[in-house]
N, C-alpha and C positions, 0 to 999 in steps of 0.2 A: 741567090740566096751564099752560095759559095764564094763571093771576091766578099759580100760582108760580113761573114761568118771570120774568114781571113782576114781580113781589117783588124777584126775585132782580136782575134789572135796574136795579130804583130804590134798591135794596141799591150796591151798586159805584156807579151813579149819584152817592150821597151822598157814598162816601166820595172820590173825584172833587175832588167839593167840598170837603172839610172836609183836603184833604191837596192844595194846587195846586203845589208842589214839581215839578218838572218841566224839565227842559233846555228852553229855552223859545227859538229858531234866529233870532226878530227884534231880539235885543238883543246883540251882542255881547261876549263873552268874555272874561276880564282877562288880559292880554299877560302874565302869570309867575303862578306859583303859588304862588298866598296862603296865608299864614298865620295861623290864628285864635287867638286868646287867649282863652281865660273866665279871670277874676280875680275873687275875690270871697271871703265867707266859705260856713261849710256849704250853705248853699244850692245857690254854687256847686259847692263840695266834691262833696259826693253821693255821699261815700264811696269815694271813688275812690281806683284802687291806686295806692300809692307806686313801682313797676317798670316796667316797660315791657311788660308783659304787654298787649297789646292789646285782652284781652278784659276788661279793666276797666279802663284808664287811663281814659276819660271821666267815669267817674262815672255813678249809674244818675238824672242828673237833668236837668233841661231842655239842658243843655251837650251831655248825651250825644245826648239826644235832636235837636238844632240840628246835629253833626256828623254823625251816623249817616247822614242827607237826603240832609247837602249831601256827603256823600264817597260814597251811594251812586248820585246823579244825576249827580254829576259826578267817575267814577275817573278819567276822562283828562283832566283837568286836576292833579293831583299834589297838591292842598290841603293840609295838615298842619295840625292840632288836637292845641291845646294843654288841659288844665287845671290851673292853678292857684290855682282856689277852698281856703282851709283855713279849716278852721270854726274857729267863735269870734272871729277877724280883726275890726279896725277898722281903720281908716285909720294907723295911726301903724302895724299891723305890716305892713300892704302897702307903708309907707315903707319900713320896717325889707328886707326883702326883693324890691323893687323892681328894683334890680341882674337881681342872680340871678335871679329868676322872674319879670322882663318884659321890662326893656332885652334880655337875653341870646340870648332868643328873638325876636327882631325881629320881632316881629307887624306884619303889614299892615292886618288887623280888631281890634281890643282891645274886647272887652266886659267891662264893670266893675259887678257887683256889689255893694254897699259902702253901712255907714250902718245895721244895724237893730243890731250890737254897740255904736256910738259909742252907740246912744239906750240899748242897757240901761247900759253902764257911768254915762252921765249920771246914771238912777234907782239902780244899786242899788252900783255903784265909785268912784264921784265922783272919786276919787284917780288912777283909768286914764283918764277922759274925756275927752273934747275940747270944749273950747268950740262954739259955730257958728262963730266965724270961724278957730279953729283945723283943724277941719274943711272950710272951703275953703278953706284956703288951703295945706294938705301938699296934699289930691286937685286945685289949682288946680297945684303944685308936677310933683306926678306925669306929669299929661297935658301939660303944660310940657318936662320929661326926655324922652316918648317922641317927643313931636312934632317936637322937637331930632335925634335918632335919625333918625327918617322924617316929612319933612315931608308926604308923603301918605296919613301914617297915617288905618286909618277909627275915630272911633272910634262906641262904644255903649256908653251909661249907661242904666243900667238903675234905673229907680227903686222905692224898698226901700217895704216895707210892713208893714203890721200890724194882728192883727184881735181884735176884744173875743171870744178863746178862753181858755182855759186860764186858768194864773197871769197870761195878761195882762188879763183881765177886771178885776186888780182897778190901780186906779190908769190906768186906762188913756187917760183925758184926757191926761195925762201922756205919756205913750206916743204916745199921737198927736198932741199939740200938739210933740214932740220929731223925732216923724218927720218931719210935715211940714216944719219947718225944714231937715232936712237935705232933703228933697225937693226943696226951693227952690233951696236951693245947688246940687242937683243939674241942674237947669232950667235956670240962670243959666251954668251952666260947659258945659253941651252947647252953648248959643247963641255963647258964646264961643269952641270951639275946634269949632264945626259938624260937632256931630256927634248922629247917632240915639241917638233918645231912645224906650225902650221903657216906657213907660208901663206899669208889670204892677199896682198900684193897681185902674187905668181898667179891665185887662182881668178882674179879681178883682170888684171892685164890679157889673159886667153880669152875672158867673156869679150872683151871690148871689141873682137873681133865679129861679136854677133850682136853685139848690142852698144849703143852710145855711150860715156860717163855715168852721163845720169841716168839711166835707166838703171844704173845698180846702183849709184851712190848718189843718192840725188841732190844734196850739199857740195859734195865734195868730202867727205867724212862722213857721216851716216850713210848705211846698206838698206836698199829697199825690200822690203819683203821677199822681193826673188835673192837679193846678195845674200840675206841671211839663210837664206839652202842653200847656196852656195858654201857658203862660210858652213853650217853644218856637214856636208856632203862631204867636206874637204876635212874637217876634223876628224869624224869618224874613219876614213881614208888614212890619215896619220897615226890617229891611236890605235888603230888595228892593226899595225905592225907591232905593236908594243903587247897589245893586250890582245893576244891573237884570237880568242872564243869573239870577239867582232867580229871579224874577218869572212 
């Protein structure tokens, strides 16, 4: 019986270590009810609902996990969460819907994960592709518009990723090289706009030591349930360095 209780206690301790998001009285709470907006492509979309049904509105990916934890731990703060990721989107698609799906929602925290479909277009549909310079210019313009609308906005820029699984194993060097160039652009912009960087590739590279790539990124681009969990943990970890009440 004592051994059984010890194992139960150890398991609970482990959960506390993996899920550190709890109200922390050491750090000040926000002075307003923050609005969190997640933007991007299918990885953010997560098959989200297109209605106001609160059971489906955040999808089933990392954006859902982040919102569920923060909302559950800080219900008294009245935070608002939006998911406006759309499957297949490139940076030019974000640009077309930026006013409606971003500026009009007036986010205080704007999380963006974009770029892998721009790489896909470069390889498969060059007529629809943006050059690296165009990608940078458009991305910078979107951030500038948001900063102009809200000088205090916190940007959270996710680093796109690709792995040699499924069709991506074909011509993987081309996939990798173009993605790496867009990663560099995003890191550059993060420096310009004092953004939080969420380095998803670094998280997955570390995870590969425990399980193969297809366990985490089933087709080389889209995360599995387990990988979305890693993304959510890293998002909260990095954003918590700026929104310190999350720590």
